[in-house]
C-alpha positions as MATLAB code, in Angstrom:
seq = 'MIWKEIRENAYCEITPAIMALKEQWEKENYIDPQLYKDYNVKRGLRNEDGRGVLTGLTRVAEIQSYTVTEDEHIRPADGVLYYRGIDCREVVRGSESRGRYAFEETAYLLLFGQLPDQAQLDAFCDQLASYRTLPTNFFRDIIMKAPPQDLMNTMQRAVLTLACYDDKPNDIGLENVLRQSLQLLSNMPVLAIYAYQAWRYTQGESLFIHVPQPELSTAENFLRMLREDRSYTELEARVLDVALVLHADHGGGNNSTFTNHVVTSSGTDTYSAIAAAMASLKGPRHGGANSKVMAMMSDIKAHVPDWRSQEQVADYLTRILDKEAFDGSGLIYGLGHAVYTRSDPRCEVFRYYVKRLAAEKGRDLDLALYENVEREGKRLLTARQGREAISTNIDFYSGLVYEMLGLPQELYTPLFAVARISGWSAHRMEELSGGGKLIRPRYECVEGKRPYIPMEER';
ca = [
      23.142  -69.600  -20.008;
      21.748  -68.098  -23.220;
      19.122  -65.989  -21.464;
      21.609  -64.845  -18.790;
      23.904  -63.589  -21.533;
      21.012  -61.735  -23.218;
      19.980  -60.033  -19.966;
      23.524  -58.874  -19.170;
      24.132  -57.260  -22.567;
      22.947  -53.883  -23.796;
      19.282  -53.647  -24.710;
      19.840  -53.266  -28.481;
      22.947  -55.386  -28.938;
      22.836  -58.426  -31.219;
      24.727  -60.972  -29.133;
      26.238  -64.295  -30.263;
      23.400  -65.981  -28.376;
      20.843  -64.122  -30.450;
      22.675  -65.117  -33.643;
      22.654  -68.754  -32.545;
      18.914  -68.616  -31.862;
      18.355  -66.951  -35.219;
      20.217  -69.769  -36.985;
      18.140  -72.324  -35.075;
      14.966  -70.532  -36.139;
      16.007  -70.590  -39.804;
      16.766  -74.301  -39.610;
      13.389  -75.214  -38.131;
      11.071  -72.806  -39.944;
      11.796  -73.080  -43.670;
       8.731  -73.615  -45.865;
       9.315  -74.833  -49.413;
       7.831  -72.228  -51.822;
       6.412  -75.092  -53.904;
       4.052  -75.916  -51.039;
       2.240  -72.621  -51.576;
       1.381  -73.815  -55.090;
       0.502  -77.307  -53.925;
      -1.986  -75.942  -51.378;
      -3.257  -73.220  -53.768;
      -2.429  -70.519  -51.242;
      -3.522  -67.026  -52.298;
      -0.268  -65.336  -51.365;
      -0.800  -61.678  -50.614;
      -4.536  -62.476  -50.697;
      -4.373  -62.298  -54.490;
      -5.657  -64.606  -57.161;
      -3.318  -65.889  -59.872;
      -4.478  -63.163  -62.262;
      -3.311  -60.524  -59.773;
      -6.746  -59.473  -58.585;
      -7.334  -59.369  -54.863;
      -9.335  -62.078  -53.118;
     -12.797  -60.721  -52.294;
     -12.971  -60.493  -48.477;
     -15.610  -57.837  -47.846;
     -17.980  -55.177  -49.127;
     -17.729  -51.401  -48.811;
     -19.504  -48.236  -49.878;
     -16.617  -45.943  -48.953;
     -14.331  -46.076  -51.989;
     -13.776  -48.002  -55.208;
     -10.881  -48.472  -57.604;
     -11.488  -49.214  -61.279;
      -8.284  -50.133  -63.052;
      -9.114  -52.719  -65.724;
     -11.893  -54.336  -67.707;
     -12.612  -58.075  -67.793;
     -13.591  -59.749  -71.052;
     -16.183  -62.513  -71.353;
     -13.414  -65.107  -71.201;
     -12.140  -63.542  -67.936;
      -9.106  -61.898  -69.573;
      -7.994  -58.669  -67.881;
      -7.609  -55.651  -70.159;
      -5.731  -52.528  -68.995;
      -7.856  -49.415  -68.578;
      -7.406  -45.881  -67.355;
      -7.748  -45.896  -63.572;
     -10.519  -44.162  -61.658;
     -10.709  -43.699  -57.879;
     -14.205  -43.116  -56.570;
     -15.025  -41.658  -53.174;
     -18.582  -42.699  -52.336;
     -19.227  -43.102  -56.057;
     -17.759  -39.705  -57.004;
     -14.585  -39.451  -59.069;
     -11.940  -38.020  -56.709;
     -10.714  -35.778  -59.524;
     -14.076  -34.034  -59.591;
     -13.791  -33.324  -55.869;
     -10.436  -31.609  -56.448;
     -11.627  -29.640  -59.469;
     -14.910  -28.621  -57.849;
     -13.253  -27.260  -54.736;
     -10.483  -25.344  -56.505;
     -12.941  -23.721  -58.925;
     -14.721  -22.224  -55.913;
     -11.562  -21.255  -54.054;
     -12.035  -23.842  -51.288;
      -9.685  -26.415  -49.838;
     -10.980  -29.917  -50.487;
      -9.651  -32.209  -47.753;
     -12.279  -31.387  -45.139;
     -15.001  -31.813  -47.763;
     -13.461  -35.153  -48.748;
     -13.358  -36.354  -45.138;
     -17.033  -35.448  -44.725;
     -17.894  -37.320  -47.933;
     -16.007  -40.461  -46.869;
     -17.480  -40.471  -43.369;
     -21.092  -39.581  -44.079;
     -21.650  -40.664  -47.657;
     -22.645  -37.361  -49.186;
     -21.125  -34.045  -50.183;
     -21.847  -31.402  -47.535;
     -23.695  -28.197  -48.276;
     -22.043  -24.991  -47.080;
     -23.716  -25.023  -43.662;
     -22.786  -28.673  -43.076;
     -19.198  -28.077  -44.183;
     -18.841  -25.016  -41.957;
     -20.204  -26.924  -38.957;
     -17.897  -29.865  -39.713;
     -14.834  -27.613  -39.938;
     -15.814  -25.891  -36.695;
     -16.106  -29.298  -35.017;
     -12.658  -30.324  -36.250;
     -11.171  -27.002  -35.126;
     -12.594  -27.469  -31.629;
     -10.804  -30.832  -31.359;
      -7.449  -29.626  -32.733;
      -5.919  -29.277  -29.260;
      -3.918  -31.883  -27.385;
      -4.364  -32.429  -23.626;
      -2.407  -30.138  -21.307;
       1.336  -30.964  -21.206;
       0.820  -33.825  -23.720;
       3.731  -32.635  -25.851;
       6.091  -32.455  -22.887;
       4.994  -35.626  -21.088;
       4.351  -37.944  -24.043;
       6.069  -36.762  -27.207;
       9.221  -35.349  -25.624;
       9.510  -37.999  -22.907;
      11.041  -40.648  -25.177;
      13.066  -38.960  -27.950;
      11.608  -40.042  -31.293;
      13.751  -42.031  -33.707;
      10.891  -42.737  -36.103;
       7.961  -40.336  -36.259;
       5.402  -43.027  -37.017;
       6.320  -44.909  -33.839;
       6.045  -41.706  -31.850;
       2.656  -40.942  -33.385;
       1.401  -44.477  -32.689;
       2.429  -44.156  -29.049;
       0.698  -40.789  -28.863;
      -2.511  -42.184  -30.374;
      -2.550  -45.056  -27.873;
      -1.840  -42.661  -25.003;
      -4.781  -40.457  -25.987;
      -6.981  -43.368  -24.893;
      -5.872  -42.623  -21.326;
      -7.484  -39.175  -21.594;
     -10.776  -40.607  -22.865;
     -13.518  -41.346  -20.330;
     -15.043  -43.916  -22.699;
     -12.126  -45.409  -24.640;
     -13.681  -48.870  -25.086;
     -17.198  -47.787  -26.022;
     -17.707  -48.931  -29.635;
     -21.137  -47.410  -30.058;
     -21.160  -45.557  -33.379;
     -21.746  -42.144  -31.806;
     -18.723  -42.588  -29.531;
     -16.537  -44.005  -32.319;
     -17.516  -41.057  -34.503;
     -16.511  -38.636  -31.759;
     -13.169  -40.413  -31.316;
     -12.608  -40.510  -35.079;
     -13.177  -36.781  -35.476;
     -10.843  -36.049  -32.581;
      -8.094  -38.211  -34.098;
      -8.698  -36.704  -37.538;
      -8.095  -33.290  -35.968;
      -5.152  -34.408  -33.826;
      -3.192  -36.349  -36.453;
      -1.560  -33.343  -38.196;
      -0.680  -31.834  -34.811;
       0.880  -35.115  -33.664;
       2.883  -35.372  -36.910;
       4.308  -31.862  -36.690;
       5.003  -31.996  -32.958;
       6.734  -35.372  -33.328;
       8.889  -33.887  -36.066;
       9.767  -30.826  -33.991;
      10.758  -33.102  -31.107;
      12.913  -35.149  -33.491;
      14.604  -31.983  -34.770;
      15.414  -31.051  -31.185;
      17.208  -34.388  -30.701;
      19.306  -33.510  -33.772;
      20.513  -30.297  -32.157;
      18.047  -27.987  -33.886;
      16.051  -25.249  -32.202;
      12.663  -26.257  -30.833;
       9.647  -24.192  -31.863;
       5.988  -25.072  -31.408;
       3.202  -23.217  -33.201;
      -0.397  -23.625  -32.082;
      -2.860  -24.492  -34.881;
      -5.325  -21.793  -35.899;
      -9.033  -22.736  -35.923;
      -9.887  -20.734  -39.031;
      -7.286  -22.495  -41.195;
      -7.625  -25.712  -43.191;
      -5.681  -28.879  -42.396;
      -3.174  -28.145  -45.186;
      -2.679  -24.527  -44.094;
      -2.204  -25.494  -40.458;
       0.274  -28.215  -41.414;
       2.530  -25.750  -43.257;
       2.072  -23.048  -40.637;
       3.041  -25.362  -37.750;
       5.982  -26.809  -39.687;
       7.715  -23.563  -40.619;
       9.488  -21.330  -38.161;
       8.148  -18.168  -39.816;
       4.637  -19.711  -40.198;
       4.407  -18.500  -43.809;
       3.188  -20.296  -46.944;
       1.834  -19.375  -50.360;
      -1.685  -20.092  -51.564;
      -0.320  -22.510  -54.172;
       1.714  -24.401  -51.543;
      -1.345  -24.892  -49.366;
      -3.420  -25.828  -52.410;
      -0.956  -28.497  -53.552;
      -0.679  -29.987  -50.060;
      -4.485  -30.016  -49.787;
      -4.698  -31.932  -53.077;
      -2.135  -34.434  -51.783;
      -4.296  -35.026  -48.703;
      -7.391  -35.550  -50.858;
      -5.665  -38.043  -53.138;
      -4.339  -40.063  -50.170;
      -7.552  -39.961  -48.104;
      -8.672  -43.459  -49.091;
      -7.898  -46.224  -51.561;
     -10.614  -48.810  -51.090;
     -10.962  -51.434  -48.398;
      -8.256  -53.753  -49.691;
      -5.117  -51.680  -49.217;
      -2.902  -53.060  -46.483;
      -3.484  -50.498  -43.735;
      -7.241  -50.253  -44.310;
      -7.576  -54.024  -44.345;
      -5.565  -54.106  -41.112;
      -8.045  -51.611  -39.708;
     -10.944  -53.875  -40.747;
      -9.307  -56.948  -39.220;
      -8.516  -55.274  -35.900;
     -11.910  -53.546  -35.748;
     -13.675  -56.890  -36.272;
     -12.253  -58.050  -32.933;
     -14.299  -55.384  -31.139;
     -11.278  -53.446  -29.932;
     -11.180  -49.693  -29.282;
     -10.670  -46.934  -31.840;
      -7.195  -45.975  -30.624;
      -5.900  -49.541  -30.977;
      -7.439  -49.947  -34.437;
      -5.922  -46.705  -35.739;
      -2.516  -47.483  -34.193;
      -2.585  -50.879  -35.934;
      -3.385  -49.237  -39.270;
      -0.505  -46.829  -38.710;
       1.822  -49.755  -38.031;
       0.883  -51.164  -41.424;
       1.257  -47.821  -43.190;
       4.749  -47.388  -41.767;
       6.028  -50.328  -43.806;
       8.165  -49.342  -46.817;
       6.053  -51.559  -49.093;
       3.027  -49.430  -48.261;
       3.471  -45.887  -46.999;
       7.174  -45.389  -47.581;
       7.318  -45.852  -51.347;
       7.878  -42.186  -52.215;
      11.043  -42.141  -50.107;
      12.444  -44.934  -52.304;
      11.636  -42.849  -55.377;
      13.475  -39.884  -53.871;
      16.523  -42.013  -53.079;
      16.516  -43.422  -56.616;
      16.242  -39.967  -58.173;
      19.122  -38.690  -56.045;
      21.211  -41.603  -57.307;
      20.275  -40.847  -60.919;
      21.156  -37.163  -60.471;
      24.574  -38.178  -59.178;
      25.335  -40.490  -62.115;
      23.644  -38.890  -65.131;
      25.457  -35.715  -66.304;
      22.716  -34.411  -68.623;
      19.283  -34.803  -67.028;
      17.533  -33.826  -70.258;
      19.305  -36.483  -72.329;
      17.001  -39.387  -73.131;
      19.972  -41.554  -74.094;
      21.919  -40.970  -70.865;
      18.837  -41.490  -68.687;
      17.873  -44.643  -70.594;
      21.397  -46.058  -70.254;
      21.413  -45.582  -66.488;
      17.882  -46.945  -66.077;
      19.033  -50.026  -67.986;
      21.802  -50.479  -65.424;
      19.216  -50.169  -62.638;
      17.006  -52.803  -64.275;
      20.032  -55.064  -64.692;
      20.709  -54.703  -60.932;
      24.024  -53.010  -61.645;
      23.107  -49.633  -60.167;
      21.293  -47.984  -57.260;
      20.082  -50.552  -54.692;
      20.467  -53.707  -56.774;
      16.743  -54.493  -56.684;
      16.236  -54.176  -60.429;
      13.236  -51.897  -59.796;
      12.399  -48.451  -61.112;
      10.445  -47.167  -58.159;
       7.216  -45.309  -58.870;
       6.540  -47.073  -62.181;
       3.941  -49.813  -62.070;
       1.231  -50.366  -59.475;
      -0.291  -53.388  -57.739;
      -3.805  -52.338  -58.799;
      -3.697  -49.760  -61.577;
      -2.822  -50.954  -65.071;
      -2.841  -48.120  -67.614;
      -2.860  -45.071  -65.338;
      -3.128  -43.993  -61.711;
      -5.748  -41.203  -61.594;
      -4.095  -39.675  -58.542;
      -0.856  -39.257  -60.482;
      -2.713  -37.642  -63.375;
      -4.131  -35.032  -60.978;
      -0.801  -34.514  -59.253;
       1.060  -34.013  -62.528;
      -0.803  -30.737  -63.136;
       0.119  -29.375  -59.712;
       3.705  -30.600  -59.978;
       4.191  -28.440  -63.054;
       2.653  -25.389  -61.380;
       4.758  -25.799  -58.262;
       7.959  -26.456  -60.228;
       7.390  -23.218  -62.136;
       6.879  -21.257  -58.901;
       9.956  -22.794  -57.264;
      12.263  -22.631  -60.288;
      12.620  -26.428  -60.406;
      11.972  -26.978  -64.115;
      15.193  -28.964  -64.561;
      14.188  -31.394  -61.792;
      10.789  -31.803  -63.401;
      12.447  -32.487  -66.768;
      14.469  -35.298  -65.187;
      11.366  -36.856  -63.637;
       9.508  -36.695  -66.941;
      12.517  -38.203  -68.713;
      12.785  -41.071  -66.211;
       9.037  -41.678  -66.453;
       9.037  -41.787  -70.249;
      12.208  -43.868  -70.710;
      11.480  -46.114  -67.728;
       8.043  -47.065  -69.020;
       9.482  -47.724  -72.477;
      12.163  -50.038  -71.066;
       9.779  -51.855  -68.733;
       7.218  -52.377  -71.480;
       9.873  -53.893  -73.739;
      11.210  -56.194  -71.009;
       7.922  -57.314  -69.486;
       5.814  -57.411  -72.616;
       2.949  -55.736  -70.781;
       0.272  -53.759  -72.579;
       0.583  -50.792  -70.233;
       2.522  -49.631  -67.175;
       1.125  -46.913  -64.965;
       3.034  -44.196  -63.171;
       1.824  -44.244  -59.581;
       1.358  -41.240  -57.325;
       4.503  -42.045  -55.353;
       6.620  -41.170  -58.389;
       5.806  -37.471  -58.134;
       4.662  -37.056  -54.517;
       8.205  -37.050  -53.125;
       9.207  -34.281  -55.538;
       6.134  -32.285  -54.512;
       6.906  -32.685  -50.821;
      10.529  -31.702  -51.404;
       9.454  -28.559  -53.267;
       7.134  -27.773  -50.352;
      10.116  -27.985  -48.018;
       8.799  -31.057  -46.214;
      11.520  -33.261  -44.707;
      11.474  -36.936  -45.690;
      10.808  -37.844  -42.050;
       7.316  -36.398  -42.526;
       6.366  -38.139  -45.773;
       4.719  -41.210  -44.215;
       3.216  -39.263  -41.268;
       1.589  -36.966  -43.833;
       0.102  -40.066  -45.458;
      -1.430  -40.942  -42.074;
      -2.799  -37.399  -41.711;
      -4.777  -37.988  -44.906;
      -5.630  -41.681  -44.603;
      -7.157  -41.498  -41.133;
     -10.282  -40.091  -42.787;
     -10.642  -43.299  -44.788;
      -9.660  -45.521  -41.862;
     -12.365  -43.911  -39.738;
     -15.008  -44.398  -42.433;
     -14.071  -48.058  -42.869;
     -13.973  -48.663  -39.111;
     -17.517  -47.367  -38.697;
     -18.618  -49.444  -41.679;
     -17.056  -52.594  -40.182;
     -18.679  -51.975  -36.800;
     -22.096  -51.348  -38.311;
     -22.184  -54.170  -40.831;
     -19.323  -56.608  -40.304;
     -20.538  -58.680  -37.426;
     -17.867  -61.391  -37.650;
     -14.320  -61.728  -36.430;
     -12.116  -61.796  -39.527;
     -10.190  -65.036  -39.360;
      -8.678  -66.541  -42.531;
      -7.280  -70.074  -42.546;
      -3.621  -71.101  -42.482;
      -2.681  -74.686  -43.306;
      -0.085  -76.223  -40.997;
       2.598  -78.109  -42.942;
       4.579  -79.249  -39.905;
       4.765  -83.038  -39.537;
       3.494  -84.800  -36.429;
       6.037  -86.064  -33.863;
       6.076  -87.310  -30.281;
       7.096  -85.358  -27.213;
      10.666  -86.230  -26.137;
      11.445  -86.187  -22.396;
      14.185  -83.799  -21.310;
      16.700  -86.531  -20.413;
      16.375  -88.034  -23.931;
      16.900  -84.830  -25.960;
];
């Protein structure tokens, strides 16, 4: 009777039968939180001191965010993000000083372990440009076929469908995986923009599709394909390029990269591994954090009359912390980080470009509000939590940057994927070349034993 009722109702409707099954599930599946302590479960794969459980080795990227004393006490420290042993900030500075965009250079560094010389970089960019074309009618048949409600889902479907156009989709030899990785690295910005344009069309907007230009960088092509008039300033492209560099990788332990490692260890194909990583990135606890910051800032703007007033901002932030305002979570989004203690190096880089872009766009008042919230929020959190330091993470400012660039919020997480696929690809090749084992952690079953009961006795 239950299943007949489910079949006869609309596909997305929550029926009374579903609610009854949900209540049954809750009754039979509760696990006492105390059991996690009793079994010494590393929830979130983290030790009690907050550090992640060591599950693998990598040469791709490293995060340094604290120092450890002789008695194993963690001391806050300024954060550093290394790409193949090189401070990511140096990559940004070195490229801008020579008038180059840095994302392609960063992708080369992550994939191959060394900075390219000019000839190697030119050849790499030419290779990416040659792949920056989707199969014939792909946009019409795949992206437009099922109207997108969430761009990440549409992009995942597109990535999986690209396997159908590959003559060797399941070949996990490194040369074939490298070829697939470079193709997906080239295709990801095109998929993001085309998915967005298709979504706009479902909202009653005009549909326009611009073909990427081979001579342009990833950042330039992204802005050119997004905008109807295909125009952008040098600073806009520069800031977007820096955003891509800073999001390209974050070590092997972040959720989507670890997902990529886990799925890759099964021996599956590149398209499935990348789609799985994208599924992880889509989650609001991972790739969607800057959207929460934007929502919070919109709420603050609506309730604080004077954005420059420290007292007014502090009073409203206190209400947020007391769960009396905004979403009731008691969180100031963008302040504090799971890894960084004193500072997030990516935010420190971004802060410089935020100021430049705000000046160009006439958004100094918005920037003043962000700086006020950052300063007062950290002061309040430090007083309440008694912590030695609280870092401002990159998500705090990235949403403001994307807004000033005219990027719609629907594209924030897809843009993250455009950058992070370079790191995912590097980690996938590393797992295939040196992993060698199916990743399989242990779960303890806490269900009691019981006999089977015949149907007539239930």
